[in-house]
Every structure is written in structure tokens, then in C-alpha cells.
C-alpha positions as CSV (number, residue, x, y, z in Angstrom):
1,M,-44.8,-1.8,-33.6
2,I,-41.2,-2.9,-33.6
3,R,-38.8,-1.4,-31.1
4,F,-35.0,-2.5,-30.9
5,E,-33.4,-1.2,-27.6
6,Q,-29.2,-1.6,-27.9
7,V,-29.3,-4.6,-29.5
8,T,-26.1,-6.3,-30.4
9,K,-25.0,-9.2,-32.3
10,R,-21.3,-10.4,-31.6
11,Y,-20.2,-14.1,-32.9
12,P,-17.8,-16.4,-31.6
13,D,-15.2,-15.2,-33.5
14,G,-15.1,-12.0,-32.5
15,T,-17.3,-10.5,-35.2
16,T,-19.9,-7.8,-34.4
17,A,-22.8,-8.0,-36.9
18,V,-24.8,-4.7,-35.2
19,D,-23.8,-3.0,-32.1
20,G,-26.1,-1.5,-30.0
21,L,-28.5,-0.6,-32.3
22,S,-31.7,1.3,-31.0
23,F,-34.5,2.4,-33.5
24,E,-38.6,2.0,-33.5
25,V,-40.7,1.2,-36.3
26,A,-44.6,2.7,-36.1
27,E,-47.5,0.7,-37.0
28,G,-48.2,0.5,-40.8
29,E,-44.7,2.2,-41.6
30,L,-42.3,1.1,-44.6
31,V,-38.8,1.1,-43.3
32,T,-36.2,0.2,-45.3
33,L,-32.9,-0.7,-44.1
34,V,-30.0,0.1,-46.5
35,G,-26.1,-0.3,-46.7
36,P,-23.5,-2.6,-48.2
37,S,-23.1,-6.1,-48.3
38,G,-21.8,-6.8,-44.2
39,C,-23.2,-4.0,-43.1
40,G,-25.8,-6.1,-40.8
41,K,-29.1,-5.0,-42.2
42,T,-29.8,-8.8,-42.8
43,T,-29.0,-9.5,-39.8
44,T,-31.4,-6.3,-37.9
45,M,-34.4,-8.2,-40.3
46,M,-33.7,-11.6,-39.0
47,M,-33.4,-11.1,-35.5
48,V,-36.9,-10.0,-35.7
49,N,-38.2,-13.4,-36.3
50,R,-35.4,-14.9,-34.2
51,L,-34.1,-16.5,-37.0
52,I,-30.4,-15.4,-35.4
53,E,-30.4,-14.5,-31.9
54,P,-29.2,-11.4,-30.3
55,T,-26.4,-11.4,-28.2
56,S,-27.8,-8.4,-26.0
57,G,-30.5,-5.9,-25.8
58,R,-34.2,-6.6,-26.1
59,I,-36.5,-5.9,-29.5
60,F,-40.3,-5.6,-29.1
61,V,-42.8,-6.6,-31.7
62,N,-46.0,-4.8,-31.0
63,G,-45.2,-3.8,-27.0
64,E,-44.1,-7.8,-26.4
65,D,-40.4,-8.6,-25.7
66,I,-39.9,-11.2,-28.5
67,A,-37.2,-12.9,-25.9
68,A,-40.4,-14.2,-24.1
69,V,-42.2,-16.0,-27.1
70,D,-42.0,-19.2,-28.6
71,P,-40.3,-18.8,-32.0
72,V,-42.3,-20.8,-34.3
73,R,-45.7,-18.9,-32.5
74,L,-43.7,-15.7,-33.3
75,R,-42.5,-16.5,-36.6
76,R,-46.4,-17.5,-37.6
77,R,-47.1,-13.8,-36.9
78,I,-44.5,-12.6,-38.7
79,G,-44.6,-12.5,-42.4
80,Y,-41.3,-12.9,-44.3
81,V,-40.4,-12.7,-48.2
82,I,-36.7,-13.5,-49.5
83,Q,-35.0,-12.8,-52.8
84,Q,-35.2,-16.5,-54.1
85,V,-39.0,-16.9,-52.8
86,G,-38.9,-20.4,-51.6
87,L,-42.4,-21.6,-53.4
88,F,-43.0,-25.4,-52.5
89,P,-42.2,-27.0,-55.9
90,H,-44.8,-29.4,-55.7
91,R,-47.4,-27.3,-54.3
92,T,-50.1,-25.6,-56.4
93,I,-49.6,-21.8,-56.7
94,L,-52.8,-21.7,-54.3
95,D,-51.7,-24.1,-51.9
96,N,-48.5,-22.3,-51.6
97,T,-50.1,-19.2,-50.5
98,A,-52.4,-21.2,-48.3
99,T,-49.4,-22.8,-46.3
100,V,-49.5,-20.5,-43.1
101,P,-53.1,-20.1,-42.4
102,S,-52.9,-24.0,-42.8
103,L,-50.2,-24.4,-40.3
104,I,-51.7,-22.3,-37.6
105,G,-55.5,-24.2,-37.7
106,W,-57.4,-22.3,-40.6
107,K,-59.7,-24.5,-42.1
108,K,-59.0,-25.8,-45.6
109,P,-61.9,-24.0,-47.2
110,K,-61.0,-20.6,-45.5
111,A,-57.2,-21.1,-45.8
112,R,-57.9,-21.5,-49.7
113,A,-60.4,-18.4,-49.7
114,R,-58.1,-16.4,-47.9
115,A,-55.0,-17.6,-50.7
116,A,-57.3,-16.9,-53.7
117,E,-57.9,-13.3,-51.9
118,L,-54.4,-12.5,-51.9
119,L,-53.5,-14.0,-55.6
120,G,-56.0,-11.0,-56.7
121,L,-54.1,-8.7,-54.5
122,V,-50.9,-8.8,-56.0
123,G,-52.5,-9.2,-59.4
124,L,-52.6,-13.2,-60.3
125,D,-56.0,-14.5,-60.7
126,P,-56.6,-17.2,-58.8
127,K,-58.8,-18.6,-61.8
128,T,-55.5,-18.5,-63.7
129,Y,-52.8,-18.9,-61.6
130,G,-54.2,-21.3,-58.8
131,A,-53.3,-24.6,-60.1
132,R,-50.5,-24.0,-61.7
133,Y,-47.0,-24.6,-60.1
134,P,-44.0,-22.8,-59.4
135,D,-42.1,-23.7,-62.2
136,Q,-45.2,-22.4,-64.6
137,L,-44.2,-18.9,-63.9
138,S,-42.1,-16.1,-64.6
139,G,-39.6,-14.8,-62.1
140,G,-41.8,-11.8,-61.4
141,Q,-45.2,-13.8,-60.8
142,R,-43.3,-16.4,-58.6
143,Q,-42.2,-13.3,-56.5
144,R,-45.8,-11.7,-56.0
145,V,-47.0,-15.0,-54.8
146,G,-44.0,-15.0,-52.6
147,V,-45.7,-11.6,-51.1
148,A,-49.3,-13.1,-51.0
149,R,-47.7,-15.8,-48.9
150,A,-46.3,-14.0,-46.3
151,L,-49.4,-12.0,-46.4
152,A,-52.0,-14.8,-46.0
153,A,-52.5,-15.2,-42.2
154,D,-52.5,-11.5,-41.8
155,P,-49.7,-11.2,-40.0
156,P,-49.3,-6.9,-38.5
157,V,-45.5,-7.6,-39.6
158,L,-43.9,-8.1,-42.7
159,L,-39.9,-8.6,-43.6
160,M,-38.5,-8.3,-46.8
161,D,-34.8,-9.7,-47.8
162,E,-33.9,-8.0,-50.9
163,P,-37.3,-9.3,-52.5
164,F,-37.3,-7.5,-55.3
165,G,-33.6,-8.4,-56.5
166,A,-33.5,-11.4,-58.3
167,V,-35.5,-9.8,-61.4
168,D,-34.7,-7.7,-64.4
169,P,-35.3,-4.0,-63.9
170,V,-38.4,-3.2,-65.7
171,V,-40.3,-6.3,-63.8
172,R,-38.4,-4.9,-60.6
173,E,-40.4,-1.2,-61.3
174,Q,-43.4,-3.5,-61.7
175,L,-43.3,-5.6,-58.8
176,Q,-42.3,-2.1,-56.5
177,D,-45.2,-0.5,-58.0
178,E,-47.6,-3.4,-57.2
179,F,-46.5,-3.4,-53.6
180,L,-46.7,0.3,-53.2
181,R,-50.3,0.0,-54.4
182,M,-50.7,-3.0,-52.0
183,Q,-49.1,-1.7,-49.0
184,E,-51.9,1.5,-49.5
185,A,-54.8,-1.2,-49.3
186,V,-53.3,-3.2,-46.1
187,R,-51.1,-0.7,-44.0
188,K,-48.7,-3.5,-42.2
189,T,-45.2,-2.8,-40.6
190,V,-42.7,-3.5,-43.1
191,L,-38.8,-4.2,-42.8
192,L,-37.4,-4.6,-46.1
193,V,-34.1,-5.0,-46.7
194,T,-31.9,-3.6,-49.9
195,H,-28.6,-2.5,-51.2
196,D,-30.0,-0.2,-53.9
197,I,-30.6,3.3,-52.8
198,E,-32.5,4.0,-55.3
199,E,-35.4,0.9,-54.0
200,A,-34.8,2.2,-50.8
201,V,-36.1,5.9,-51.5
202,R,-38.9,4.5,-53.6
203,L,-40.4,2.0,-51.2
204,G,-39.4,3.2,-47.8
205,D,-41.3,5.6,-45.4
206,R,-38.3,6.1,-43.8
207,I,-34.5,4.7,-44.4
208,A,-32.2,3.2,-42.1
209,V,-28.7,3.6,-43.9
210,Y,-26.4,1.3,-42.4
211,G,-22.5,2.2,-41.8
212,Q,-20.5,-1.2,-40.4
213,G,-22.9,-2.1,-37.7
214,R,-24.7,0.6,-37.1
215,I,-27.2,3.3,-38.1
216,E,-25.9,6.4,-39.8
217,Q,-29.1,8.0,-40.3
218,F,-32.0,7.1,-40.0
219,D,-34.5,9.5,-41.5
220,T,-37.1,10.1,-44.5
221,P,-35.6,9.5,-48.0
222,G,-36.1,13.6,-48.5
223,A,-34.3,14.5,-45.3
224,V,-31.4,11.6,-46.4
225,L,-31.1,13.1,-50.2
226,G,-31.1,16.5,-49.1
227,T,-29.2,17.1,-45.9
228,P,-26.9,13.2,-45.3
229,A,-26.4,13.3,-41.7
230,T,-22.8,12.0,-41.8
231,P,-19.6,12.2,-44.9
232,Y,-20.5,8.5,-45.1
233,V,-23.9,9.1,-46.0
234,A,-23.5,11.7,-48.6
235,E,-20.7,9.1,-50.4
236,F,-23.5,6.4,-49.9
237,V,-26.2,8.2,-51.2
238,G,-24.6,9.5,-54.2
239,A,-23.1,12.7,-55.9
240,D,-26.4,12.4,-57.9
241,R,-28.3,12.9,-54.4
242,G,-30.8,16.0,-56.1
243,L,-31.6,13.6,-59.0
244,K,-32.6,11.3,-56.4
245,R,-34.8,13.5,-54.3
246,L,-36.8,14.6,-57.5
247,S,-38.7,11.2,-57.1
248,V,-39.8,11.8,-53.4
249,T,-40.3,15.8,-53.7
250,E,-43.9,15.7,-54.4
251,I,-45.3,18.8,-56.6
252,E,-47.9,21.7,-54.8
253,A,-49.6,24.3,-55.3
254,D,-47.3,27.1,-54.1
255,D,-44.7,25.5,-56.9
256,L,-46.8,27.1,-59.9
257,E,-46.7,30.0,-62.1
258,Q,-49.7,31.5,-63.7
259,P,-49.8,31.8,-67.1
260,P,-51.6,33.5,-69.7
261,I,-55.1,31.8,-69.8
262,A,-58.1,32.1,-73.0
263,R,-61.4,30.9,-72.5
264,L,-62.9,27.9,-74.8
265,D,-65.8,30.0,-75.9
266,E,-64.0,33.2,-76.4
267,A,-64.0,35.5,-79.7
268,A,-60.3,34.7,-80.9
269,E,-59.7,38.0,-82.1
270,R,-60.9,39.7,-78.8
271,T,-58.8,37.0,-76.7
272,A,-55.9,37.6,-79.5
273,A,-55.7,41.8,-78.5
274,R,-56.1,40.9,-74.6
275,L,-53.1,38.5,-74.5
276,N,-50.7,41.0,-77.1
277,A,-51.8,43.4,-74.7
278,E,-50.2,41.3,-71.9
279,G,-47.2,40.7,-74.0
280,A,-47.7,37.0,-74.1
281,R,-47.1,34.7,-77.0
282,W,-49.5,31.9,-75.8
283,A,-52.2,30.7,-73.5
284,V,-53.6,27.8,-71.9
285,V,-57.2,27.2,-72.6
286,L,-60.0,26.4,-70.0
287,D,-63.4,25.5,-70.3
288,A,-66.3,27.4,-68.1
289,G,-65.7,25.3,-65.4
290,G,-62.1,25.8,-65.3
291,D,-61.3,22.4,-66.4
292,L,-58.2,22.2,-69.0
293,H,-58.5,22.3,-72.7
294,G,-55.6,22.9,-74.3
295,W,-53.3,26.0,-75.2
296,V,-53.1,28.2,-78.6
297,G,-50.6,29.9,-79.7
298,V,-51.7,34.4,-80.2
299,D,-50.5,34.2,-83.8
300,E,-52.7,31.6,-84.6
301,L,-55.9,33.7,-82.9
302,G,-56.0,36.1,-85.9
303,A,-57.7,33.7,-87.8
304,G,-60.7,34.7,-86.1
305,G,-63.4,32.1,-85.0
306,A,-63.7,31.1,-81.4
307,V,-61.1,29.9,-79.2
308,R,-62.0,26.0,-79.1
309,D,-61.6,26.1,-83.0
310,L,-57.9,27.1,-83.2
311,A,-56.8,25.2,-79.1
312,H,-54.2,22.5,-79.7
313,R,-54.5,19.1,-77.6
314,M,-52.0,19.4,-74.2
315,N,-49.9,16.5,-74.0
316,S,-47.6,18.1,-71.4
317,W,-49.0,17.3,-67.8
318,V,-48.9,15.9,-64.7
319,P,-51.4,15.7,-61.4
320,V,-50.4,17.8,-58.4
321,G,-49.0,15.8,-55.8
322,A,-47.1,13.8,-58.5
323,P,-43.1,13.4,-58.0
324,L,-40.8,16.4,-59.6
325,K,-39.6,13.8,-61.3
326,E,-42.3,12.4,-63.2
327,A,-42.9,16.4,-64.3
328,F,-39.2,16.7,-65.2
329,G,-39.6,13.6,-67.4
330,V,-42.8,15.2,-68.8
331,M,-40.9,18.3,-70.0
332,L,-38.3,16.1,-71.7
333,Q,-40.0,13.8,-73.5
334,H,-42.3,16.2,-75.1
335,D,-39.4,18.9,-75.3
336,A,-41.5,21.1,-73.3
337,G,-40.4,24.5,-71.3
338,W,-43.5,23.6,-68.8
339,V,-46.0,21.4,-67.7
340,A,-49.6,21.7,-66.8
341,V,-50.1,20.8,-63.0
342,L,-53.9,19.2,-62.6
343,D,-56.3,18.7,-59.7
344,G,-58.5,16.0,-61.5
345,A,-59.5,17.7,-64.5
346,R,-59.2,21.1,-63.2
347,F,-55.4,23.6,-64.0
348,L,-54.1,25.0,-61.1
349,G,-50.9,26.4,-63.1
350,V,-47.5,25.2,-64.7
351,L,-44.7,24.1,-63.4
352,T,-41.4,25.3,-65.2
353,P,-37.6,24.1,-65.0
354,A,-37.2,26.9,-62.7
355,K,-40.3,26.0,-60.7
356,L,-38.5,22.9,-60.5
357,H,-35.9,23.9,-59.2
358,E,-37.2,26.0,-56.7
359,A,-39.3,23.2,-55.2
360,L,-36.8,21.1,-54.8
361,R,-34.5,23.5,-52.8
362,R,-37.8,24.5,-50.9
363,S,-37.6,20.9,-50.0
364,V,-34.4,20.5,-48.8
365,D,-34.3,23.7,-46.3
366,A,-37.8,22.6,-45.2
367,D,-36.5,19.4,-43.7
368,A,-33.1,21.0,-42.2
369,L,-35.3,23.7,-40.4
370,G,-38.2,21.2,-39.5
371,V,-41.4,23.0,-41.7
372,P,-43.6,22.5,-44.3
373,R,-42.1,23.4,-47.3
374,G,-45.0,26.3,-48.0
375,Q,-43.2,28.0,-44.9
376,V,-39.8,28.2,-46.8
377,S,-39.1,31.4,-48.9
378,F,-37.2,31.2,-51.8
379,D,-35.2,33.9,-50.9
380,S,-34.2,32.3,-47.4
381,V,-33.1,28.9,-49.0
382,A,-28.9,28.9,-48.5
383,D,-27.4,28.7,-52.4
384,A,-26.6,25.6,-53.3
């Protein structure tokens, strides 16, 4: 959808903002451009909608060389979100959101209907917020309106320049969550500029890590964190990149251990005898369909009755496919030595600290070898 071919931007004073840039962004892909101030990432993004013209090279959007496209027409086909939002203070939120559809000739009822739809998509009820003005909204709400306005004319490409940088950390995380949910629904091709590696990792399908005017590495978040291409990238992502990688490494069924199992309707004494014979001190309690009910300690089963009467509620659990970071957080929150992993309500196994570490190492090795994680045996993983 977006393609750069040997693009350079050099200013009259001799400053080279970007130098020989070549990369592609696939349709529906969210690519984050990350790097320190002055590295060329914002210049890169602004050349896509011709707010900055390249000195040399070519840029294509949907197969069309943008140098041959009228800049105004081009910009009306590309959504643009900036840090300070830039809403018109004298226009209502609904009319702000309908700005671009109105500019390109949509009838007012259609433009306002589309604006109302988009406000709902970003979590702002148009009946509540549509008639308000920008100064009546919080910073986070204004940022949501900015995203809705950029999407109102249904552009195939969305450019975002530090879109969540002007709000506090809690609101920022909420906006990131909302945007990821929305991106799942609309699948726009997105270039998002940020200086924050954690935001880049959390949002990006791929990350372009900038040095000075050049991309040092263009890869998946897991690969950037697990196998930095250069010493510069390793330094930029930080010595704690292993911890950051927990947030982009998903739990897979192969990562799990199978603990002792007790059935809900089993007799407690019979279950205790079986578990004692296995040397187990506790068991996960499942119903007849394999759904998780809770857990029970072997010592408690001597009281007699059925397992269901003695089982405890299971608080430490996560869904399969959740990031390892979430599982680690649940372990810490509940002071647990393991977490149950579920597919819906169906119990799949437990993730222990040792298995979490193994999953992380498998993931790093799989990226380095270019194979699925399931093809990496633990013994083959190089010691870290």
C-alpha cells in the first residue's frame, strides 16, 4: 500500500533528514516509526501526504506515484492525526468529525451520519458528545475525536504523529487499547510515529527503528526486541528488552505443563488416594466437560464428600494467546507459582515461571531461525 524507493530529503542548509529510504507497508498493516528526536521519522511520514516534498526518490500509495497526484486530492484520501489534534474550536464535535466528508462533497446528512458512526466506534456516544465543543472534552476525548475525524472519509491510509503523546499514562494506555480494537475492525494501513519503544512494540505489526535519517532495523516487535540488528538498535530498545518482549510473545498450548487433575463429582477420598500415589500435593478441578472449576489441596480431601464441596475458586488464570506479560502479572498479583491457561472455559494446562522463561527463549530462537516457535526444541535454544 505504501512504498518508498530510495527516498532522500535534504534541506538547503545541507541537512539530510532522511537518506536513501526504501521500505514497504502492506495493506492493513500498522507500522510504527520509532527513534530519537530529529532522526527523520516525522519527515518520512509527512512525505507520504506531501506536506514535505522529497529531494529524490519515489513514494507510491496504492501503486500510484504520489508526485503525479494533486497534493490536496492526495491529502483528502489520507487520514492524518497529530498530537495536539487540531480540532476547530468553534465547531461541534459532530461537525469537526464530518469535516473531510463535507470537503469532498458528501451531502450534509451523509457526512453527519458517518461522523456519528465513527464517534461511536471510538467510544464517544454521538448523542452525548456530538453537540459539544472541543473545550468541553478532556484531552483523551479530543484525541479520540481526532482519530474519528481522520477516518471519517474512509481513507485507505492513516498517518499518526505522536497521537497519544499529549495525555497522561493511564489515558494513553486506554487510547492505545481503543485504537487496537478499532484497527481490528477497520484494518487501515497505518504509519504511526512515536519516540516511545514500548508504544511502538505494543501497537506495531512491524517497527522501523530509526538512526540518523536511516532505518537501522525494520522487523516485527518480537524480532527487534529479541534479535536487534545492530548495537545501536540494542541500545535503543534497552537492556530490559527481554521484559519488553514478554508483551509481544503470546502463550501457546505447547508452553504448558499438565498438572494433576481432580474431577468435580469424584469422591474426595478416592481422589486423595490417587493424588497421593502420584506424589501430588494439589490438583486442578475440572467439570465433566473439561472446563475449569478451581483447585484443591490433597490434605483437604480427607474430609470426605465430593471434590466439588472442597474446591477453591481459581483466580490466577489467563486465556491462551494472551501475552506472557499478562501471565507474569497475574502470577505476581496472586503470589502464585503458576497460572491456569484457558480456551474459553476449557482448561488447557498451567504456565509456570520455568515454562514462561522457556517460551520466551523459544520465541527469540524461532525469530532468529525464521521458523514457528513450535519447531524449536528447548535443548536447541542457545543459553541467554
